[in-house]
N, C-alpha and C positions, 0 to 999 in steps of 0.2 A: 504494500500500500504506500502511495506517495505521501510526501509531507503534507501537501494541501488536502488530500483526501483524508488523512489521519486527523488533521486539524478540523476539517469539516465534520468528521464523525464526533469529535469532542464537542464541537459547537452544538450539534444536534442534541447531545445529551445534557449540555450545560445551560442552554438558553431555551426556555419554553416558548418564547415569542419568535416571530420571524425576523431574520436579519436582512437588511438591505445589502446590496452588493458592496457598497462603500463601507458599511458597518462591518461586513465580514472581513474585508481586506484589512481594515484598521485593527480588527480584533485578533487576527491570526497571530501576530507577534506576542500579544499578551497571553493568548492561550498557550502558545508554545512555551513561554516562560513559566506560567503559573500552573501548567498541567491540568487546567480546568478545576483548580482548587480555590476555594475562597479562603480569606485570611483566617488562620487558626484551624483549618480543616485537617483532620488527622491523616497521616500518611499510611499507606498500606503496611500492615505489620507482617514481617516475614516469620513464618512458622519455623521453629527450631529444626525440625526434621522436614527438609524441603519436599520429601515424598508425600507429606500430608498437606502441603500448601495448595489451596484451591487454584492459585495461579498456575502451578506446574501441572495440576490435573487438567487444566485447560490447554496448556502448551502441548502436552502429550496426549491430547484427546484424539478421537478418530478423525480420519481424513477421507471421507466418502467421495470427495471429488476427484481422487486419483484414478488413473486408468484401472488399477487394481485396488479397490478400497482398502485402506489401512486401518486396522483396529486401534483402539486406544491402548497405550502402554499400561501394563499392570505395574505401577510404580513400586508395589510391595516386592516385586521380583528384583528390583535394583538393589544391590547390597548396601549402598550408602547414598544419601542425598547429594554428596559432593560430586557424584557423577552426572548430575543433571546440568543442562546447559545454563551457563551463567557468566557474567563479566567478572574478571578477577584482575588484580594487579599483575603487571608483567614488566620485568626489568631486563629482559634479554636484549641482545644486540640487533635482532632482526627488525627490519623496517615494516611499516604498516602494510598489510596485505599478504604477509608471509604466513604460511602454515607451518607449525612446529608440532611434530609428533614425539611424544614422550612415552615409548612403549612400557618402560619399567613402572611408571605410575599410572598407566592406562588413561592418559589424557591426550587430547589434541587441542592445540591453541590456534586461533586465528588472531594474529597480532593486529592491533588497531592503530598503533603509531602514536598513542597519547598516554603511554604508560600502563595501558590495560590490554586485555585480550579476551575474546570470547572463548570460553573453555568448554569442551565437550568431553563426556566420558566415553571410553571406547573399550572394546574387548580385543585381546591380542592373541593371535594364533602363532604357531611355530614360524610361519613365514614373516610374521610381524617382528620377530627378533633376528631374522637371518640377514637383514640388509639395513644399512644406515648410511646417511650421507645427504647430499643435496640433489634435488630433482626438480622437475617442473610438471605441472598438470598438462599432459599432452592433449588430452581430450576428456570429455565427460559424457556419460550416457544416462538417459532416463530409462528405467526398467530394462537393464541390460540382460543379454543372454549370458549364461555361465557355462564355460567349458572347463571341466576338470583336467589338470595336468595328467600326462600318461603315468607318471609315478604314483599319483593318487589312485588312479584306476587299478594299478597293479596291487596296491595295498588293499583296496576296497573294490573287488570285482563287481559288486552290485551297481557300481557307477558306470559300467560299460555302456549302458543305454544312453548315457549323456556324453559319449566320446566326442560327438560332433555338436554338442551344445544342448543346454537345458533352456527351454522357453522361459521368457520373463514371467513373473508372477510373484505372489506374496510368499511362496515357499522357496523361491529361487535364492540360493546362498548369497547373491550379490545385492539382494533387496531392491529398494526403490530407485537407488541412484548408485553410480560408481564413478570414481575419479581415478584415472590411469596415470601412473607416474613413470616418466622417462628421464634418463640421464644421458646427456651427450647424444640425443637422438635415438637411444636404444631403450626398449621396454625393460624396466626393472622387474617386471612381474609383481610389483607392489601395488596394491589397490587400497583405496579408502572407499568403503561401501556400506550399504545398509544391512540390517538384519531384523527379523521379527523374533529372534531369541533374546528376549529382554533380560533374562537371567544371566546372560553371558557378558553384559557390560560391567566393566570394572574387574574382569577376571582374565586369566590366561586360559584360552580354550584350545581344543585339539587341532584345529586346522584353520587356514585362512590368513589374511593379513590384518588390517585394522578395520574392525566392524563398529558401526554406530547404529543407534536407534534410527529407524526409518525417518521419524520426524526430524531428527538431528541432521541426518545426511541430506535431506531435502533442504533444510535451512542452510547448510554449508554450501551445497550445490548452487543455491541462488545468490550466494554472497561472493563467490570467487570465480574469476574468468579463467579460460584456458591460458596457459603460460605462467600462471602463478607459481612462485617459488615455494618449494616444500623442503623443510629441513627435518630429517628423521634423526633424532638423537640416539646415541649408543647407550647401552646399559650403564656405562661408566660416566655418562654426562647427562643426568636427568635435569629437567627444568626445575623441579622442586626436590628437596631431600626425600629419599625413599620413605614411604609409609611403613610403619612397623606393624 
């Protein structure tokens, strides 16, 4: 939603009377600053456990408008509220627009360039620990097809039916969106992708690269263009001290 449409939405809720065009234009700046609150109005209180916060229940609600409707996230399956999408302080050297993956802590950061970053919780498979370094998002896909590597099929013969690709859908391991990382023009085979396995966020899982809740990977997909820089930290260089 654009700035003006967001402001207009606030105006509809805050002003019971009709606004003239001139009044609307004059009022937009005030609404943006005041956030549609009157003097002394209480701010939204953040629940200690974010998983119980009504705001997050809405953020991770169902997305029926998608090609394959996405169900609401069962937030009780997320091991800790810290893995929900939120803005945090960020003091790393990367410029705004850079993605930073911290596999050890199971976080992905979108650096904002103002001393903060949008942080997402992720799940990390074996492939998520096998590569680190600088890359770029070569391309992105909505509802991508998934093709398991030959070595995975050798370990799991039941995947043979997908040797030439699994059709997109809610059960597809790449989920609703996938971002493909290349280095020096070559595919790293490293993917940032969605999942409907909510319980796997914040954990080390058996296979895959970096998985995100479908609601989060859609949000990230909409924020970053092709060509964006991605920094994948090594286990010895986490963004934050390792959790105990």
